[in-house]
DRENPA-3360 file (N, C-alpha, C; in nm, 2 decimals, always signed):
BEGIN
1 = XXXXXXXX = +9.45/+11.47/+13.39/+9.54/+11.32/+13.31/+9.43/+11.28/+13.23 ~ +9.29/+11.25/+13.30/+9.27/+11.17/+13.15/+9.23/+11.18/+13.03 ~ +9.17/+11.40/+13.04/+9.16/+11.44/+12.91/+9.29/+11.43/+12.89 ~ +9.39/+11.41/+12.94/+9.55/+11.41/+12.78/+9.52/+11.24/+12.80 ~ +9.50/+11.16/+12.80/+9.53/+11.01/+12.76/+9.45/+11.03/+12.71 ~ +9.30/+11.02/+12.66/+9.22/+11.12/+12.60/+9.23/+11.14/+12.41 ~ +9.31/+11.23/+12.42/+9.32/+11.32/+12.38/+9.49/+11.21/+12.29 ~ +9.57/+11.21/+12.36/+9.66/+11.04/+12.33/+9.60/+10.94/+12.21;
9 = XXXXXXXX = +9.51/+10.98/+12.31/+9.45/+10.76/+12.22/+9.37/+10.86/+12.08 ~ +9.28/+10.95/+12.07/+9.26/+11.03/+11.95/+9.38/+11.03/+11.86 ~ +9.49/+11.07/+11.91/+9.61/+11.14/+11.87/+9.61/+10.99/+11.73 ~ +9.61/+10.86/+11.87/+9.70/+10.78/+11.82/+9.57/+10.65/+11.69 ~ +9.44/+10.68/+11.78/+9.34/+10.67/+11.67/+9.36/+10.76/+11.50 ~ +9.43/+10.89/+11.51/+9.35/+10.91/+11.37/+9.52/+10.92/+11.27 ~ +9.61/+10.86/+11.34/+9.70/+10.76/+11.30/+9.69/+10.72/+11.23 ~ +9.61/+10.57/+11.32/+9.59/+10.45/+11.22/+9.45/+10.50/+11.13;
17 = XXXXXXXX = +9.39/+10.66/+11.06/+9.33/+10.66/+11.00/+9.37/+10.69/+10.89 ~ +9.44/+10.75/+10.94/+9.61/+10.86/+10.81/+9.70/+10.75/+10.66 ~ +9.73/+10.67/+10.72/+9.74/+10.54/+10.70/+9.90/+10.50/+10.69 ~ +9.85/+10.54/+10.88/+10.05/+10.46/+10.93/+10.07/+10.32/+10.99 ~ +9.94/+10.26/+10.93/+10.03/+10.16/+11.01/+10.04/+10.05/+10.88 ~ +10.09/+9.94/+10.97/+10.17/+9.84/+10.82/+10.07/+9.80/+10.72 ~ +10.11/+9.88/+10.57/+10.05/+9.79/+10.43/+9.97/+9.69/+10.44 ~ +9.88/+9.64/+10.35/+9.85/+9.59/+10.35/+9.90/+9.43/+10.27;
25 = XXXXXXXX = +10.04/+9.47/+10.23/+10.11/+9.40/+10.11/+10.23/+9.40/+10.23 ~ +10.16/+9.37/+10.40/+10.30/+9.29/+10.44/+10.43/+9.52/+10.53 ~ +10.43/+9.54/+10.37/+10.53/+9.67/+10.29/+10.49/+9.79/+10.48 ~ +10.54/+9.87/+10.49/+10.55/+9.95/+10.64/+10.56/+10.07/+10.55 ~ +10.40/+10.20/+10.58/+10.41/+10.31/+10.49/+10.58/+10.39/+10.61 ~ +10.57/+10.51/+10.48/+10.66/+10.56/+10.52/+10.60/+10.71/+10.55 ~ +10.57/+10.70/+10.67/+10.48/+10.86/+10.75/+10.58/+10.90/+10.81 ~ +10.58/+11.00/+10.79/+10.55/+11.13/+10.80/+10.55/+11.17/+10.94;
33 = XXXXXXXX = +10.63/+11.25/+11.04/+10.55/+11.30/+11.17/+10.40/+11.42/+11.14 ~ +10.48/+11.50/+10.98/+10.33/+11.53/+11.01/+10.26/+11.48/+10.94 ~ +10.25/+11.37/+10.81/+10.17/+11.27/+10.84/+10.04/+11.23/+10.88 ~ +10.18/+11.19/+10.99/+10.15/+11.07/+11.13/+10.03/+11.15/+11.21 ~ +10.01/+11.31/+11.25/+10.04/+11.38/+11.31/+9.91/+11.52/+11.28 ~ +9.93/+11.55/+11.12/+9.78/+11.64/+11.07/+9.90/+11.73/+11.08 ~ +9.87/+11.90/+11.10/+9.91/+11.98/+11.12/+10.00/+12.00/+11.29 ~ +9.90/+11.96/+11.30/+9.96/+11.98/+11.47/+10.15/+12.07/+11.40;
41 = XXXXXXXX = +10.26/+12.01/+11.51/+10.37/+12.06/+11.57/+10.36/+11.96/+11.68 ~ +10.57/+11.89/+11.63/+10.50/+11.72/+11.68/+10.72/+11.79/+11.74 ~ +10.69/+11.77/+11.87/+10.89/+11.80/+11.87/+10.88/+11.70/+11.95 ~ +10.99/+11.70/+11.93/+11.07/+11.55/+12.00/+11.18/+11.58/+12.12 ~ +11.13/+11.58/+12.29/+11.16/+11.65/+12.33/+11.26/+11.55/+12.48 ~ +11.42/+11.47/+12.39/+11.51/+11.42/+12.45/+11.61/+11.51/+12.45 ~ +11.72/+11.39/+12.49/+11.86/+11.51/+12.44/+11.91/+11.46/+12.28 ~ +12.00/+11.56/+12.26/+12.05/+11.59/+12.16/+12.13/+11.45/+12.07;
49 = XXXXXXXX = +12.20/+11.36/+12.20/+12.21/+11.26/+12.07/+12.16/+11.15/+12.17 ~ +12.00/+11.11/+12.17/+11.87/+11.06/+12.17/+11.85/+11.10/+12.02 ~ +11.76/+11.28/+11.95/+11.74/+11.28/+11.88/+11.83/+11.27/+11.71 ~ +11.94/+11.27/+11.75/+12.12/+11.24/+11.62/+12.10/+11.10/+11.62 ~ +12.04/+11.04/+11.77/+12.05/+10.87/+11.74/+11.90/+10.86/+11.63 ~ +11.87/+10.87/+11.62/+11.67/+10.90/+11.55/+11.56/+10.96/+11.51 ~ +11.51/+11.01/+11.55/+11.30/+11.05/+11.61/+11.26/+11.09/+11.40 ~ +11.16/+11.08/+11.44/+11.03/+11.10/+11.37/+11.08/+11.16/+11.30;
57 = XXXXXXXX = +11.07/+11.18/+11.11/+11.11/+11.24/+11.06/+10.99/+11.36/+11.00 ~ +11.06/+11.53/+11.08/+10.98/+11.65/+11.04/+10.96/+11.67/+11.23 ~ +11.03/+11.67/+11.27/+11.02/+11.67/+11.42/+11.13/+11.79/+11.42 ~ +11.01/+11.86/+11.55/+11.15/+11.98/+11.62/+11.24/+11.92/+11.69 ~ +11.33/+11.94/+11.79/+11.44/+11.89/+11.90/+11.44/+12.01/+11.92 ~ +11.36/+12.00/+12.08/+11.31/+12.12/+12.19/+11.40/+12.03/+12.30 ~ +11.50/+11.98/+12.38/+11.49/+11.91/+12.49/+11.38/+11.97/+12.65 ~ +11.29/+11.86/+12.70/+11.23/+11.98/+12.79/+11.23/+12.06/+12.88;
65 = XXXXXXXX = +11.34/+12.00/+12.90/+11.33/+12.15/+13.02/+11.44/+12.26/+12.94 ~ +11.36/+12.28/+12.82/+11.37/+12.41/+12.79/+11.26/+12.47/+12.77 ~ +11.18/+12.49/+12.78/+11.07/+12.55/+12.84/+11.08/+12.72/+12.79 ~ +11.12/+12.76/+12.70/+11.12/+12.90/+12.70/+11.16/+12.92/+12.61 ~ +11.21/+12.81/+12.52/+11.25/+12.74/+12.41/+11.09/+12.66/+12.34 ~ +11.08/+12.61/+12.39/+10.97/+12.55/+12.39/+10.81/+12.65/+12.31 ~ +10.80/+12.76/+12.43/+10.69/+12.81/+12.43/+10.75/+12.93/+12.30 ~ +10.86/+12.99/+12.23/+10.90/+13.03/+12.17/+10.84/+12.96/+12.02;
73 = XXXXXXXX = +10.88/+12.82/+11.98/+10.93/+12.77/+11.92/+10.79/+12.71/+11.83 ~ +10.64/+12.70/+11.92/+10.53/+12.73/+11.89/+10.43/+12.84/+11.87 ~ +10.48/+12.93/+11.90/+10.40/+13.10/+11.87/+10.31/+13.17/+11.96 ~ +10.25/+13.24/+12.02/+10.16/+13.30/+12.02/+10.02/+13.24/+12.11 ~ +10.04/+13.19/+11.96/+9.85/+13.07/+11.95/+9.87/+12.93/+12.02 ~ +9.81/+12.97/+12.14/+9.85/+12.92/+12.27/+9.72/+12.76/+12.18 ~ +9.61/+12.77/+12.17/+9.52/+12.72/+12.05/+9.64/+12.62/+12.03 ~ +9.74/+12.65/+11.93/+9.81/+12.60/+11.80/+9.86/+12.38/+11.85;
81 = XXXXXXXX = +9.76/+12.33/+11.84/+9.81/+12.21/+11.81/+9.94/+12.20/+11.80 ~ +9.94/+12.06/+11.91/+10.16/+12.06/+11.95/+10.09/+11.85/+12.01 ~ +10.25/+11.82/+11.94/+10.24/+11.70/+11.99/+10.39/+11.65/+12.08 ~ +10.36/+11.64/+12.15/+10.51/+11.64/+12.21/+10.54/+11.45/+12.17 ~ +10.70/+11.42/+12.23/+10.69/+11.27/+12.25/+10.89/+11.29/+12.32 ~ +10.86/+11.17/+12.35/+11.08/+11.16/+12.42/+11.03/+10.96/+12.42 ~ +11.13/+10.95/+12.53/+11.15/+10.79/+12.51/+11.04/+10.70/+12.61 ~ +11.01/+10.75/+12.68/+10.90/+10.67/+12.68/+10.74/+10.86/+12.76;
89 = XXXXXXXX = +10.79/+10.85/+12.81/+10.63/+10.95/+12.79/+10.70/+11.02/+12.90 ~ +10.76/+11.00/+13.00/+10.74/+11.09/+13.13/+10.83/+11.25/+13.09 ~ +10.93/+11.22/+12.96/+10.98/+11.40/+12.96/+10.89/+11.52/+12.87 ~ +10.85/+11.42/+12.79/+10.73/+11.50/+12.75/+10.53/+11.52/+12.84 ~ +10.57/+11.43/+12.89/+10.45/+11.48/+13.02/+10.50/+11.59/+13.14 ~ +10.63/+11.61/+13.14/+10.67/+11.75/+13.23/+10.63/+11.87/+13.12 ~ +10.74/+11.84/+12.95/+10.68/+12.00/+12.94/+10.52/+12.03/+12.88 ~ +10.50/+11.86/+12.87/+10.35/+11.91/+12.82/+10.28/+12.02/+12.97;
97 = XXXXXXXX = +10.26/+12.00/+13.08/+10.23/+12.03/+13.24/+10.30/+12.15/+13.19 ~ +10.43/+12.18/+13.20/+10.51/+12.30/+13.16/+10.41/+12.39/+13.03 ~ +10.38/+12.37/+12.95/+10.30/+12.42/+12.83/+10.20/+12.49/+12.85 ~ +10.13/+12.32/+12.97/+9.99/+12.41/+13.05/+9.96/+12.52/+13.10 ~ +10.09/+12.49/+13.23/+10.11/+12.60/+13.28/+10.10/+12.70/+13.20 ~ +10.18/+12.75/+13.13/+10.17/+12.89/+13.01/+10.07/+12.91/+12.96 ~ +9.99/+12.85/+12.92/+9.79/+12.88/+12.87/+9.82/+12.80/+12.75 ~ +9.92/+12.69/+12.66/+9.87/+12.64/+12.63/+9.73/+12.53/+12.60;
105 = XXXXXXXX = +9.71/+12.46/+12.53/+9.57/+12.44/+12.54/+9.53/+12.27/+12.45 ~ +9.65/+12.28/+12.40/+9.63/+12.18/+12.22/+9.71/+12.06/+12.24 ~ +9.80/+12.06/+12.37/+9.91/+11.93/+12.33/+9.87/+11.82/+12.40 ~ +9.96/+11.74/+12.31/+9.90/+11.61/+12.32/+10.12/+11.56/+12.38 ~ +10.13/+11.46/+12.48/+10.18/+11.32/+12.46/+10.13/+11.32/+12.45 ~ +10.24/+11.20/+12.31/+10.23/+11.09/+12.21/+10.28/+10.97/+12.29 ~ +10.35/+11.02/+12.38/+10.42/+10.89/+12.47/+10.53/+10.89/+12.44 ~ +10.64/+10.79/+12.41/+10.77/+10.71/+12.41/+10.78/+10.71/+12.24;
113 = XXXXXXXX = +10.92/+10.77/+12.24/+10.95/+10.69/+12.06/+10.93/+10.59/+11.99 ~ +10.99/+10.49/+12.11/+10.96/+10.33/+12.04/+10.83/+10.28/+11.97 ~ +10.77/+10.30/+12.04/+10.66/+10.30/+11.95/+10.53/+10.36/+11.87 ~ +10.64/+10.48/+11.85/+10.59/+10.59/+11.78/+10.69/+10.52/+11.66 ~ +10.80/+10.49/+11.64/+10.88/+10.46/+11.52/+10.80/+10.38/+11.41 ~ +10.70/+10.25/+11.47/+10.64/+10.11/+11.43/+10.55/+10.23/+11.29 ~ +10.51/+10.31/+11.39/+10.40/+10.38/+11.25/+10.51/+10.49/+11.21 ~ +10.58/+10.53/+11.17/+10.57/+10.67/+11.11/+10.77/+10.64/+11.06;
121 = XXXX = +10.77/+10.69/+10.95/+10.94/+10.73/+10.87/+11.07/+10.78/+11.00 ~ +11.19/+10.75/+11.01/+11.30/+10.77/+11.06/+11.36/+10.88/+11.01 ~ +11.42/+11.00/+11.08/+11.50/+11.04/+11.04/+11.66/+11.01/+11.09 ~ +11.77/+11.04/+11.05/+11.86/+11.03/+11.10/+12.00/+11.09/+11.07;
% end
């Protein structure tokens, strides 16, 4: 759990370094999920209705309980960098645990969508 929190903090710090924060002129930058998280695969694990209402641009949609679909999307490279998010971080935490049990080693729970949308562009 401590490692997961550290990884999440590192990911959020990297977001700030990549220019995802509010621009000095007061305007927000339009960072997409790939720009926000580098080469990491970004997966929204919320429901279809939540995803359709808005999501990080470039994020894949795979509900958290569909572990086989998550594994298939990520592929056989168990060290691939993956970022998960949901509404509050609970479901992405469940998905994280499932992926770790499946052998994936570089997965981060980025927490809740609302916390992230201040730092990224939103797709509708």
